[in-house]
C-alpha positions as CSV (number, residue, x, y, z in Angstrom):
1,X,2.7,220.2,-182.3
2,X,1.6,216.8,-181.4
3,X,-1.4,216.0,-179.0
4,X,-0.5,214.3,-175.9
5,X,-2.5,211.5,-174.8
6,X,-3.9,212.1,-171.1
7,X,-3.5,208.9,-169.0
8,X,-6.7,210.0,-166.9
9,X,-8.7,209.9,-170.1
10,X,-7.7,206.5,-171.1
11,X,-10.5,204.1,-170.5
12,X,-8.6,200.8,-171.0
13,X,-6.4,201.6,-167.8
14,X,-9.4,200.9,-165.5
15,X,-11.2,198.3,-167.6
16,X,-10.0,195.5,-165.0
17,X,-11.4,197.3,-162.1
18,X,-14.8,197.8,-163.9
19,X,-14.9,194.1,-164.8
20,X,-14.5,193.1,-161.3
21,X,-17.0,195.6,-160.0
22,X,-19.6,194.5,-162.5
23,X,-19.2,191.0,-161.6
24,X,-19.6,191.6,-157.8
25,X,-22.8,193.6,-158.8
26,X,-24.1,190.8,-161.0
27,X,-23.5,188.0,-158.2
28,X,-25.1,190.3,-155.6
29,X,-28.3,190.9,-157.6
30,X,-28.2,187.3,-158.6
31,X,-28.2,186.2,-154.9
32,X,-30.8,188.6,-153.8
33,X,-33.1,187.3,-156.5
34,X,-32.9,183.7,-155.3
35,X,-33.3,184.6,-151.7
36,X,-36.4,187.1,-152.2
37,X,-39.6,185.7,-150.7
38,X,-43.1,187.0,-151.3
39,X,-46.2,186.0,-149.2
40,X,-49.8,186.6,-149.8
41,X,-52.2,187.6,-146.9
42,X,-55.5,186.0,-146.1
43,X,-56.9,182.6,-146.0
44,X,-57.1,180.7,-149.1
45,X,-60.5,179.0,-149.9
46,X,-60.0,175.4,-151.2
47,X,-63.9,175.0,-151.8
48,X,-65.9,172.0,-150.8
49,X,-65.2,168.4,-151.6
50,X,-68.1,166.3,-152.5
51,X,-67.2,162.7,-152.0
52,X,-69.5,159.7,-151.5
53,X,-67.9,156.7,-149.8
54,X,-69.6,153.4,-150.7
55,X,-69.0,150.4,-148.7
56,X,-67.2,147.9,-150.6
57,X,-69.4,144.6,-151.0
58,X,-67.6,141.4,-150.3
59,X,-68.5,138.3,-152.1
60,X,-68.7,135.3,-149.6
61,X,-69.0,131.8,-151.2
62,X,-69.8,128.8,-149.1
63,X,-67.4,125.9,-150.1
64,X,-68.7,122.6,-149.0
65,X,-65.9,120.2,-148.3
66,X,-66.3,116.8,-149.8
67,X,-66.6,113.9,-147.6
68,X,-63.7,111.7,-146.7
69,X,-63.2,108.6,-148.7
70,X,-64.6,105.4,-147.2
71,X,-62.2,103.1,-145.6
72,X,-61.0,100.1,-147.5
73,X,-62.6,96.8,-146.9
74,X,-61.0,94.7,-144.3
75,X,-59.1,91.7,-145.8
76,X,-60.8,88.6,-145.9
77,X,-58.9,85.8,-143.9
78,X,-58.7,82.7,-145.9
79,X,-58.3,79.4,-143.7
80,X,-56.4,76.8,-145.7
81,X,-57.1,73.2,-144.3
82,X,-53.6,71.3,-144.3
83,X,-53.6,67.5,-144.5
84,X,-52.3,66.0,-141.3
85,X,-50.6,63.2,-143.3
86,X,-47.4,64.8,-143.8
87,X,-44.3,62.8,-144.8
88,X,-41.5,63.5,-142.1
89,X,-37.8,62.8,-143.2
90,X,-36.1,61.3,-140.5
91,X,-32.4,62.3,-140.0
92,X,-29.6,60.0,-138.6
93,X,-27.9,62.0,-136.1
94,X,-24.3,61.0,-135.2
95,X,-22.9,61.6,-132.0
96,X,-20.0,63.6,-131.6
97,X,-18.8,62.5,-128.1
98,X,-15.6,60.7,-127.9
99,X,-15.3,57.4,-125.9
100,X,-12.4,56.7,-123.8
101,X,-11.4,53.7,-126.0
102,X,-11.6,55.9,-129.4
103,X,-8.4,56.6,-131.1
104,X,-7.8,60.1,-132.2
105,X,-5.7,60.8,-135.4
106,X,-3.4,63.8,-135.0
107,X,-2.6,65.6,-138.2
108,X,0.6,67.3,-138.5
109,X,0.4,70.7,-139.9
110,X,3.7,71.8,-141.7
111,X,4.8,75.3,-140.4
112,X,5.8,77.9,-143.0
113,X,9.1,79.1,-142.0
114,X,10.1,82.7,-142.2
115,X,11.8,84.0,-145.4
116,X,14.5,86.5,-144.4
117,X,15.9,89.3,-146.7
118,X,19.5,89.5,-147.5
119,X,19.9,92.5,-145.2
120,X,18.6,90.8,-142.1
121,X,20.8,87.9,-142.2
122,X,23.9,87.6,-140.3
123,X,25.8,85.3,-142.8
124,X,24.6,85.6,-146.5
125,X,24.5,82.7,-148.6
126,X,27.9,81.7,-150.4
127,X,28.2,80.8,-154.2
128,X,30.3,77.7,-155.0
129,X,33.8,78.8,-155.5
130,X,33.6,81.7,-153.0
131,X,34.2,79.8,-149.8
132,X,37.7,80.3,-149.3
133,X,37.6,84.2,-148.9
134,X,38.2,85.7,-145.6
135,X,35.5,88.2,-145.0
136,X,31.8,88.3,-145.3
137,X,32.0,91.3,-147.5
138,X,34.3,89.4,-149.7
139,X,32.2,86.4,-150.1
140,X,29.1,88.5,-150.9
141,X,30.9,90.4,-153.6
142,X,32.0,87.1,-155.1
143,X,28.4,85.8,-154.7
144,X,27.2,88.8,-157.2
145,X,30.2,88.4,-159.5
146,X,29.7,84.6,-159.8
147,X,25.8,84.7,-160.5
148,X,26.2,87.1,-163.2
149,X,29.0,85.2,-164.7
150,X,26.8,82.3,-164.6
151,X,23.8,84.1,-166.3
152,X,26.1,85.6,-169.0
153,X,27.5,82.0,-170.0
154,X,24.2,80.2,-169.8
155,X,21.6,82.9,-171.1
156,X,20.5,82.3,-174.5
157,X,18.9,85.3,-176.1
158,X,15.5,84.1,-177.9
159,X,15.7,84.3,-181.7
160,X,12.4,85.8,-181.8
161,X,13.1,88.6,-179.5
162,X,16.0,89.1,-181.3
163,X,14.2,89.8,-184.7
164,X,11.7,91.8,-183.0
165,X,14.5,94.0,-181.4
166,X,13.0,93.3,-177.8
167,X,15.7,94.0,-175.0
168,X,15.8,95.4,-171.4
169,X,16.3,94.6,-167.8
170,X,14.4,91.6,-166.3
171,X,14.3,91.4,-162.4
172,X,14.1,87.9,-161.1
173,X,13.7,86.9,-157.5
174,X,14.3,83.5,-155.9
175,X,14.5,81.8,-152.8
176,X,17.9,80.0,-151.4
177,X,16.5,77.1,-149.0
178,X,18.2,75.9,-146.0
179,X,19.7,73.1,-147.8
180,X,21.0,75.6,-150.7
181,X,18.4,74.8,-153.3
182,X,17.0,77.5,-155.6
183,X,13.3,77.6,-155.3
184,X,10.2,80.0,-155.9
185,X,11.8,81.7,-159.1
186,X,9.5,84.5,-160.3
187,X,9.7,87.7,-162.3
188,X,9.3,90.8,-160.2
189,X,9.5,93.2,-163.0
190,X,9.6,91.9,-166.7
191,X,10.2,93.1,-170.2
192,X,8.6,90.7,-172.4
193,X,7.5,87.2,-172.2
194,X,10.4,85.6,-174.2
195,X,12.8,87.4,-172.2
196,X,11.1,86.7,-168.8
197,X,11.0,83.0,-169.4
198,X,14.8,82.8,-170.5
199,X,15.7,84.7,-167.3
200,X,13.7,82.4,-165.0
201,X,15.2,79.2,-166.8
202,X,18.8,80.7,-166.1
203,X,18.0,81.3,-162.6
204,X,16.8,77.8,-162.1
205,X,19.8,76.3,-163.2
206,X,22.0,77.8,-160.3
207,X,24.0,75.2,-158.4
208,X,23.5,74.5,-154.6
209,X,24.9,77.3,-152.5
210,X,25.8,77.6,-149.0
211,X,22.5,78.9,-147.2
212,X,22.2,82.2,-145.3
213,X,22.6,81.9,-141.5
214,X,20.9,83.7,-138.5
215,X,22.3,82.9,-135.0
216,X,24.2,80.0,-136.6
217,X,21.3,78.1,-138.0
218,X,20.5,77.8,-141.8
219,X,17.4,79.9,-142.9
220,X,15.7,80.8,-146.0
221,X,16.6,84.0,-147.9
222,X,14.9,85.7,-150.6
223,X,17.0,87.5,-153.2
224,X,16.2,89.7,-156.2
225,X,18.6,89.8,-159.1
226,X,18.6,92.1,-162.3
227,X,19.4,90.4,-165.7
228,X,20.4,92.9,-168.3
229,X,19.4,91.2,-171.8
230,X,21.0,93.6,-174.4
231,X,21.3,92.9,-178.1
232,X,25.1,93.1,-179.1
């Protein structure tokens, strides 16, 4: 006959309960230990304190301030005797008053006339050969074509620039005077001295043109022209 195990005799069944109970008792005892206070009765004798307080001696020194420096001596005035014999240069004063009989010369000052831009004129300049066109727009388009044809025909590419491979676009400005002449030729934006000088030379060869007009009168007009100098 096999012995049967009694559940009430098994200690492992209540192990969790015993563990929790032990933790509660341990925490309670720890809390009581921290909160436990003891007091001793009676008056505590601290004894007698023998102390001697000595007055601190302060060392006082008498410092004598030095006397101020003496004032600087007064400057000695030196009197220089000047000779009364002085040569006085006499100046000849010219009167600026004008007599009634005096003749006055009037200098004529040449007035600088205004230079217009091509967008501010009513009638733009006309290149020779474009006079017979009907409209203002056609004549100005002919002006641009004729100037480029003239430059292409007369422009001589400098040999030195050709050998060095120098090329580019040169912007040349000039004034078309009231009588149609070309003046004040200048390079606004150049590439090289060789090409710049050749471009100015060709522009100076332009023929006389019909000048620009504002209000029916001839005026001076400045125009800028690009010259594209390219090696073929």
